[in-house]
Structure formats: structure tokens, C-alpha cells
N, C-alpha and C positions, 0 to 999 in steps of 0.2 A: 523337510519330511525326506522320508528314506521310502522310497517305492521298493515293495517287495514282488507286486504281482507284475506280470508280463503286460500289462494292461500299456498302450500308447497312448491314453488320454492323460494319466495322471501326470506326468512327464510336462507334457502341454498346458495341464491347469497350470502345475508349479509355474512356468514360466513365462505364463499369461499374466501371473502376481507380481513379477518382480517389475516390469516396466512403471506400474501404479506406485509400488513402493519407492523405485528411484525418482521418478517422480515428484511424491512428495516429499522427501528429505530435501533432492536440490531445490524447490520453490521454496520450503522453510527458510533453508541456508540463503538462498537468491536474498527471500524476503528480508532475512537479518540484515545482509548486507545493506540493503535499500531503507531499511528503516535507521540505521545508524548513519546514513549518508544524509539523511532527510533531518535527523537529530542535530547534527553538525550544523547544517545549514540554520536551523532553528535559534542552535547555539550562538550563530556567527550573527543570525537578525539581531539577537538580542546584545550581544556583546560592540556592535559595530553602531546600534541605535537607528537601525533602519525601521522604518516606518512604527514607531514605537508606540501609539495608539493603536495600531492593528495586532491585536492578542488574543487569537481563533480559540487558543486552549484557555483562555479565560473564559470566553464566550460558551466554550464547551462546557466548563465547570459549572457556571451559572445556570445554564437550562439543566443540567443533571441534579443540581440543588433543587432546582424546583419542581421536577418530574418525584423526587423522590422526597423529598420536603424536609429533608435534612443537610447540612454543611457537607461541600465535599472536599476534602484533601486537594492541594493544585497539582500534586504527581499523578492524580487518579486518572484527567483527560489525556494526559501524557501516556501514560502505561496504557491507556486502552487503546489509543492510537500507535502506539509501538507495538503493542502485542496483535492488533489487525491487522498493520501491514506485515509483521514476520508470520502470519499464519493465514487469513480468510481471502486477504488481499491475495499473498504471494501463492497462494493455493487455487485460484482461479485463475491466475495468470498463467500456470504452470498446463491449466486445462485448458486455457484459449490458444498457449501459444502458437501452436502447429497452424491455426487458424487467422492469426493476426498478420497483416500486412506488413513484408519488410524479410529481408533476408538475413539481416542480423538480430541478434539479441537487441542491441540499442534502440534500431529502428522499430522491431517489435513493443519495446519498451517504450517508447515515447510515443507509438500510436494508444497506447495503454494507459499513459501517462495522461492524455489529451483526453480521451475518455473519462478517464478516473478525474479530471478538472472538471468537466464538463456537469459530470455527477456532481460534485461537490458544491460547485456555483450554483446549479440548478434547486438540488434537494439539501445538502447537506448546511449549507451555510442559510440559507431560510428557515432551516428549524432551529438552527442556533440564535433566530434573532438577527442576524444581518445583511439578510435579504439576499436576490439571488447576487453571485458573484460579489458580493460584500458591497455592496453600492450603500447599505445603510450605516455603512461605518464612515460614511461623508470623506471619503479621501481620494475620492476621483476611482482611477482605472488602478490604481497601485496594488491594493489588496489582491483584485481581480489577478494580475501579472503578478504579483510575488507568490500567489497560490499555485497558477502556474508553475512557476519555478520551483516551488515546494513536491508538487505533485511529480516532474519532470526531473528532480535530482533523485525520488526516488525509484520512480520505475526504470529511467534510463540504466540505473546500476543494477536494479530487477534483472533487467533483460539480459547486461553484460554477464552478469554474472551467472544467471540461468544458463545464458546460450553458451559461455564458456564451461559450465558444468555438464552440459551436451554434448560437447564436439569431441 
């Protein structure tokens, strides 16, 4: 925007918008990196045969199918998770960044990941029929620990990238 008047107010408003725009693209880039790291962990889980009967994406797919009354392609739950991590969750992180405890992006990401894990275990897993912290999967504590690893993989990378982009 070109300012033609002598008003001091217009440049101040324009510079006030800039950090918000910067925060958005930085959060999206960091979220994309976190989502890629999460996807790589899920690929490794499948490749290595870790917890083969714990398939949260399949449970999510089944729940979506019940909600919509139609068959859901297997890529849909993964894509929804990827897009959510690359946008909404990362934008929330960018907004909360300055209030999260810790002095580095990695520590802030770890805190955010633990909060996300608690939310996943107490809200999301019961919604998709796995019970609190996936205890209904009947695999002991392993699904809860693996879901913590999933969230920390995403959130620590998110925090590190976001912190690096803000330094």
C-alpha cells in the first residue's frame, strides 16, 4: 500500500499487519515440516511392523464412514490429519508461541505436543471408538506411548522450525 497522505497512522497500521502475516506463513511452513516428520514416523511404523493392530487412521476412517453414511477412501483420514497439522494446529501454535513455557522452539513444541497428546487421548481417541488413550485397542500402554511419540515428533519439529524462522 502506498501512503500519499502525511498521516502517521497509515504506516503504523500497515506495519501492524506485517507480523501477523509473517506469523501465519511461518506457522504454516513449520506445520508442514511437522506434518512431514509425523508422516515419516507413521511410514516407519508401518514398514517396521510396530503396533500393527493399532491403526488410528483406520479407526478415523471407520468413524467418518459412519458419520457420512458412505465409504471413505483410506487417503482421506491421512489427508485430513496432514492438512490439519499443516494449518489449524500450526496456526494455533503460532498464536500461542509466546505464552508456551520454554526458551527454545523445541521446548515450546514439546509442551504443545504434550497438551495435544492429552487432548487426543481424552477427546479424539474416544470419539473414534478407541477409548481414553486408546485403551480399548487392548494393547496395554503401547498405543498411548506411541501416540505421544507421534505428537512429539510433529510438535518438536513444528517448534524447532517455527523458532528458527523467528530468530
